VOGU-3710 file (C-alpha; in Angstrom, 3 decimals, decimal comma):
1> msalftpasl> -0,039/-0,002/0,011  1,080/3,504/-0,731  2,704/5,361/2,144  0,624/8,359/1,039  -2,288/7,176/3,185  -0,286/6,229/6,304  -0,184/8,370/9,482  2,576/10,777/9,879  3,767/13,401/12,548  5,176/16,741/12,273
11> gglqlanriv> 6,858/17,388/15,768  3,814/16,863/18,116  1,285/17,095/15,450  -0,053/13,777/14,310  -1,693/13,488/10,833  -4,085/10,862/9,737  -2,317/10,692/6,397  0,418/12,472/4,312  -1,887/14,479/2,017  -1,451/18,177/2,690
21> vapmcqysaq> -3,553/20,824/1,061  -1,095/23,629/0,273  -1,949/27,306/0,765  -3,793/28,853/-2,088  -4,389/32,539/-2,607  -8,002/33,303/-3,005  -8,008/37,153/-3,472  -11,576/37,206/-2,024  -11,082/39,170/1,175  -12,465/42,424/2,065
31> dgeatdwhli> -10,175/44,970/3,729  -8,075/41,798/4,938  -11,298/40,102/6,334  -12,281/36,602/5,525  -15,610/36,122/3,707  -18,170/33,611/3,049  -16,056/32,500/0,149  -13,467/31,453/2,603  -15,981/29,457/4,606  -16,970/27,546/1,403
41> hlgqlaisga> -13,439/27,117/0,123  -11,896/25,941/3,451  -15,080/24,026/4,504  -14,902/21,664/1,465  -11,310/21,146/1,621  -11,618/20,409/5,455  -13,990/17,403/4,686  -11,750/16,125/1,839  -9,919/13,591/3,976  -6,558/15,238/3,734
51> glliieatav> -4,339/14,939/6,747  -3,443/18,811/6,995  -5,027/21,897/5,641  -3,160/25,162/5,361  -4,815/28,516/5,015  -3,647/30,936/2,310  -0,874/33,427/2,727  -2,313/35,792/5,301  -0,741/39,284/5,669  0,440/40,295/9,079
61> spegritpvd> -0,186/44,089/8,295  -2,276/45,999/5,795  0,856/46,975/3,882  2,107/43,384/3,736  -0,662/42,350/1,366  0,092/41,589/-2,200  -3,332/42,974/-3,309  -6,332/44,876/-1,585  -8,314/41,584/-1,719  -5,703/39,526/0,341
71> lglyseatea> -6,498/37,711/3,528  -5,062/39,434/6,643  -4,634/38,861/10,359  -3,615/42,258/11,904  -6,577/43,751/13,612  -9,646/42,691/15,764  -11,850/42,869/12,669  -9,535/40,493/10,617  -9,301/38,248/13,599  -12,969/38,122/14,121
81> alrrvlagvr> -13,705/37,296/10,373  -11,284/34,505/10,404  -12,449/33,101/13,596  -16,094/32,960/12,276  -14,795/30,906/9,265  -12,856/28,543/11,431  -15,819/28,148/13,776  -17,978/27,024/10,962  -15,334/24,594/9,616  -14,880/23,063/13,004
91> kysdipigiq> -18,431/22,059/13,172  -17,875/19,501/10,573  -14,277/18,638/10,565  -11,399/18,118/13,168  -8,746/18,274/10,474  -5,423/19,937/11,686  -5,275/23,504/10,139  -2,271/25,581/9,779  -1,912/29,149/8,234  0,960/30,672/6,125
101> lahagrkgss> 1,774/34,027/7,657  3,174/36,397/5,095  4,403/39,767/4,146  4,540/40,813/0,524  7,385/43,420/1,012  8,086/45,098/-2,377  5,400/42,971/-4,122  2,665/44,542/-2,284  0,074/47,078/-3,442  -0,657/45,116/-6,569
111> qapwdggalm> -3,713/44,537/-8,628  -5,468/41,149/-8,320  -3,995/38,816/-11,000  -7,027/38,957/-13,120  -6,882/42,673/-13,102  -3,274/42,561/-14,438  -1,284/42,274/-11,216  0,459/45,546/-11,880  1,550/48,001/-8,973  -1,289/50,247/-7,821
121> apeqggwqtv> -0,783/53,824/-7,313  -2,367/55,449/-4,031  -5,180/57,009/-6,163  -6,114/53,433/-7,230  -6,285/52,323/-3,652  -2,586/51,295/-3,414  -0,142/52,114/-0,666  3,487/52,537/0,197  5,353/49,302/0,070  8,355/48,481/2,353
131> gpspiahaeg> 11,386/46,270/1,687  14,994/45,452/2,720  16,287/47,690/0,109  14,753/50,575/-2,162  14,660/48,492/-5,170  11,374/48,236/-7,162  9,733/45,059/-7,790  9,701/45,608/-11,543  11,451/48,148/-13,878  9,354/51,472/-13,763
141> erppaeldpa> 7,521/50,828/-10,536  7,498/52,860/-7,392  10,382/51,655/-5,034  9,658/50,468/-1,751  10,491/52,288/1,564  13,693/50,709/2,897  13,615/48,940/6,132  16,346/49,351/8,828  16,398/45,858/10,353  19,696/46,540/12,184
151> glaetaarka> 18,390/49,700/13,668  15,022/47,972/14,699  16,966/45,338/16,336  19,185/47,625/18,193  16,160/49,647/19,432  14,521/46,440/20,559  17,605/45,161/22,383  18,282/48,502/24,069  14,770/48,727/25,356  14,865/45,041/26,559
161> ltsadpkeip> 18,125/45,521/28,422  16,998/48,873/30,044  13,638/47,206/31,194  15,301/44,185/32,585  15,118/45,461/36,251  12,473/48,015/36,318  12,281/50,409/39,192  9,020/51,759/40,864  8,279/55,561/40,618  5,190/57,216/42,014
171> agkytvilep> 1,937/57,456/40,266  0,969/61,236/39,220  1,026/63,623/36,364  4,104/63,588/34,155  5,282/64,952/30,909  5,027/61,958/28,867  6,457/61,033/25,355  4,216/58,650/23,531  5,660/56,808/20,571  3,346/56,518/17,605
181> aavldlvgfm> 1,916/53,011/18,564  0,718/54,458/21,898  -0,648/57,642/20,295  -2,700/55,419/17,675  -4,142/53,346/20,462  -5,312/56,356/22,486  -6,708/58,410/19,417  -8,407/55,438/17,868  -11,212/55,492/20,447  -12,667/58,801/19,075
191> fwdfgglail> -12,951/58,092/15,401  -16,135/56,144/15,467  -17,682/59,341/16,836  -16,930/61,167/13,539  -19,593/59,473/11,849  -22,944/61,210/11,185  -24,981/58,369/12,616  -23,125/58,615/15,995  -24,428/62,160/16,190  -28,072/61,190/15,185
201> dqrsfltnrv> -27,882/58,366/17,940  -26,423/60,679/20,497  -23,611/58,434/21,332  -20,723/60,756/20,083  -18,643/63,047/22,157  -18,910/65,573/19,205  -22,537/66,046/19,943  -23,022/69,924/20,082  -19,275/70,306/19,560  -18,825/70,389/15,781
211> gekifgenin> -17,489/73,821/14,866  -15,890/74,244/18,212  -12,226/74,102/19,347  -11,833/70,704/21,133  -8,118/70,195/20,895  -4,985/72,372/20,865  -4,439/74,606/17,754  -1,439/72,444/16,744  -3,648/69,447/15,957  -4,767/68,544/12,450
221> ifddvrhplq> -6,651/65,353/11,638  -7,831/64,229/8,367  -8,980/61,045/6,622  -7,467/60,298/3,311  -7,291/56,952/1,710  -4,798/58,363/-1,061  -2,320/59,437/1,443  0,976/57,843/0,475  1,133/56,046/3,905  -2,372/54,976/3,917
231> sgnpfdgegv> -4,013/52,071/2,180  -7,383/50,669/1,428  -10,227/50,563/-1,024  -10,830/53,931/-2,792  -14,622/53,190/-2,563  -16,842/52,556/0,582  -19,118/49,589/1,207  -21,797/51,408/-0,740  -19,542/51,995/-3,832  -19,198/55,686/-3,160
241> prqrvqlvdr> -15,617/57,210/-3,772  -13,928/58,001/-0,589  -13,162/61,753/-0,191  -10,515/63,323/1,787  -12,182/64,783/4,948  -10,699/67,486/7,276  -11,966/66,076/10,552  -10,060/68,531/12,783  -8,527/71,809/11,671  -6,168/73,557/14,137
251> giarqlvyar> -8,005/71,973/17,045  -11,498/72,688/15,679  -13,853/69,827/14,861  -14,837/70,700/11,305  -16,543/67,769/9,548  -18,082/64,438/9,968  -18,243/61,589/7,502  -21,207/60,058/5,998  -22,726/57,170/4,262  -25,534/58,072/1,735
261> gtaekmrkse> -28,522/57,153/3,974  -27,026/58,876/7,014  -26,538/62,219/5,009  -30,154/62,106/4,053  -31,348/61,599/7,691  -28,976/64,373/8,990  -30,393/66,873/6,403  -33,824/66,240/7,937  -32,679/66,268/11,552  -32,637/68,933/14,424
271> hagrvgeilp> -28,762/68,703/14,089  -28,657/69,875/10,379  -27,526/73,487/11,211  -24,795/72,496/13,740  -22,649/69,724/12,069  -20,969/71,689/9,123  -21,175/70,428/5,561  -23,607/67,431/5,038  -22,938/65,093/2,061  -22,016/61,337/1,318
281> tghgfplpne> -18,233/61,337/1,944  -17,573/57,560/0,885  -17,185/56,346/4,536  -20,212/53,967/4,559  -19,917/50,323/5,642  -21,549/47,469/3,616  -25,192/47,221/4,327  -26,855/46,251/6,630  -24,976/47,451/9,648  -25,376/49,277/12,860
291> mgeapmnivv> -22,435/51,758/12,792  -23,317/53,634/9,680  -19,880/54,948/8,783  -16,528/55,863/10,140  -13,148/57,376/8,892  -10,706/54,463/8,540  -7,537/56,184/6,891  -6,701/58,577/9,710  -3,660/61,065/9,350  -2,540/63,089/12,363
301> edasgapaks> -0,355/66,133/11,738  1,231/69,125/13,524  -0,673/72,204/12,381  1,653/74,596/13,919  4,381/74,528/11,326  6,974/73,725/14,064  9,935/71,429/12,990  9,230/67,868/13,729  11,148/66,398/16,661  12,695/62,871/16,960
311> idqmvagter> 11,985/60,889/20,138  15,573/61,528/21,177  15,209/65,232/20,767  11,969/65,131/22,810  13,785/63,193/25,505  16,712/65,611/25,504  14,396/68,460/26,054  12,466/66,863/29,172  13,635/67,677/32,528  11,354/64,978/34,182
321> gvlvtrlwyi> 9,060/62,649/32,360  8,085/59,125/31,131  8,724/57,498/27,810  5,922/55,110/26,838  6,399/52,658/24,000  3,005/51,013/23,780  -0,418/50,688/25,577  -2,890/47,965/26,163  -6,120/46,986/27,734  -7,586/50,308/27,155
331> revdpyekil> -11,221/51,032/28,080  -13,536/53,923/28,015  -14,483/55,373/31,246  -16,578/58,410/29,988  -17,410/58,215/26,184  -18,550/61,910/26,186  -15,434/63,364/27,642  -13,475/60,585/26,148  -11,846/59,609/29,422  -9,786/56,273/29,014
341> tgmtrdgtfy> -8,097/53,953/31,155  -5,402/51,469/30,369  -1,867/50,255/31,066  1,602/50,991/29,703  3,574/47,969/28,261  6,619/46,798/26,289  9,156/49,357/27,558  8,182/52,409/30,010  11,176/54,606/30,942  11,989/57,269/33,434
351> iedgklrygv> 13,401/60,546/32,040  15,455/63,036/34,031  17,481/65,838/32,767  17,111/65,091/29,273  18,178/61,341/29,520  16,530/57,929/29,811  17,651/56,852/33,229  16,045/53,518/33,653  12,985/51,236/33,068  9,966/51,567/35,364
361> lnfrfnesll> 7,247/49,512/36,457  4,069/49,768/34,251  1,447/52,262/34,954  -2,389/52,427/35,009  -3,575/55,731/33,478  -6,769/57,820/33,386  -6,759/60,425/30,648  -9,107/62,385/28,588  -8,493/62,633/24,954  -9,854/66,378/25,117
371> hmlssveemg> -7,142/67,085/27,637  -4,323/65,110/26,155  -4,835/66,562/22,574  -4,850/69,952/24,230  -1,605/69,471/25,944  0,632/68,377/23,051  3,988/70,252/23,256  5,917/68,767/20,382  5,423/66,084/17,713  7,466/63,935/15,429
381> vpvrasgees> 7,200/62,949/11,828  3,857/61,188/11,127  4,450/57,424/10,394  2,207/54,489/9,592  1,771/52,673/12,989  -0,043/49,671/14,377  -1,078/48,911/17,854  -3,237/46,770/20,237  -6,591/48,467/20,343  -7,145/50,158/16,942
391> fdmvvpamkv> -6,590/49,997/13,038  -3,512/51,268/11,585  -3,123/55,015/11,230  -0,531/57,750/10,201  0,373/59,489/13,579  3,334/61,122/15,030  5,056/60,626/18,361  3,879/63,153/20,836  5,256/65,009/23,933  2,299/65,616/26,294
401> kgfnftevtk> 2,223/67,798/29,351  0,350/66,514/32,551  -0,563/62,984/31,506  -2,281/61,311/34,499  -0,956/58,001/35,802  -3,208/56,827/38,651  -1,492/53,507/39,747  1,570/51,600/39,695  1,528/47,896/38,619  3,647/45,099/39,932
411> f> 5,376/44,222/36,651
//
C-alpha cells in the first residue's frame, strides 16, 4: 500500500495521512477580512479527507498584502472574520489546520491577478510598500521604503536591556513622550464618533461640539485613503468614492463623515444646522450594519508648522518625564469626555535631565483625549503605525504635558 495514506507526524502534530492541502491565494477578502467565500473554500477542503489543511498566505499588516483583496490577520476585525470561518469549519471537521503568515514586501500594493497584477498607485487604492532595500519589484514601478532591520533590532535590544530590572516611581501627572503606537491606541477611540449616525444616535462626544475648538491649535486630523502612507479601497461599502475629509482643523472639529443614508437623515434632523457640511463622503460600511460610517484612513499632523522632533530630541528637552512605548487593555470610562483607562507595556522609561535613566514598572492611566490633545507640546514626523486597540493610522510621536498616571503595577 502506498505510504501516502499512512499516518505521519510533524513534531507533536499527528496527521491521519500524508496528504497536505497547500495554501492557495483566493483574492477574496474585504479589507483583509475573511468572507463567506473562505468558509465555502476551506469548508470543502476540510472534509476532503486530507491530513492537513493550510490557510492561504495571510498578511500580518495591511501593507504586507500583495493585493487589496488578500487575507489578513492584523486587527480585531480580521481576527473576528477568520474566527467565524474557522468556527464554521470546526462544526464538521477536526482536520489539523495551519496558516501561512506572510508579508509581501516590495510585491505589495498590486492589482489582483485577473486585473493584471500591476503595481497600484495611491489614487487606485494602493499604498507605500516596504522592503529590505529601495529596489522596485519591476522596472518603472515605485520603489519600496527601505527598512532598517539592524536599527530596529538595536532599538528593541536596548529597550529590553534597560527594562530588565524596572524600578518603581510614584503615580501622578508627568510629561509623557508617547511613541506612535501609543498615540494610535489612544486616539483610535474617538474616530467612530466622527460618523454622522453617531451624532444622530447621540452616542458621539462631538454632539454639540462640531465647529468648536476641542483640541490644541497644533492638532490637524484628516481622513485620506490616498495619502502615501495609507492603504485601502478607494470606494466605501456602498460603492461611493472616498473623499479626503478634514475632521479637525487647528483643534476645531470641522466635519463628519457620512454614508448616503445617514447624510439624508442628517439633512432632515434637528442637528442639520450644527454639524457643518452634510454630504456622502464615501465612508459607509456594507449594508446592513449598525454603525453607519467611520473614517478609517486617519492621518494626524502638526498644524503649527514647528519642526518635527525625533523621540531622542523630545527626551533631550525633558527635565522630568516618562517615555511610553505602547499601551494595552484600554477601556472607555466616559464616552462623552473621552476619558480612557489602560496600562503601559513593552518598555516604560523614566526621563531625568534630558536622559533615559532606567526602566520603570508599568502604570495604569486615566486620561481624557480632550485634555491630552490640548496639551501636546511637540510632535514627530507622522508614520504609519500599528497597535493593540485600533486600526493602523498615520500618526506622530507626541510629547504631552500633565499625562495622568493613577496606579503603579507590579510588573
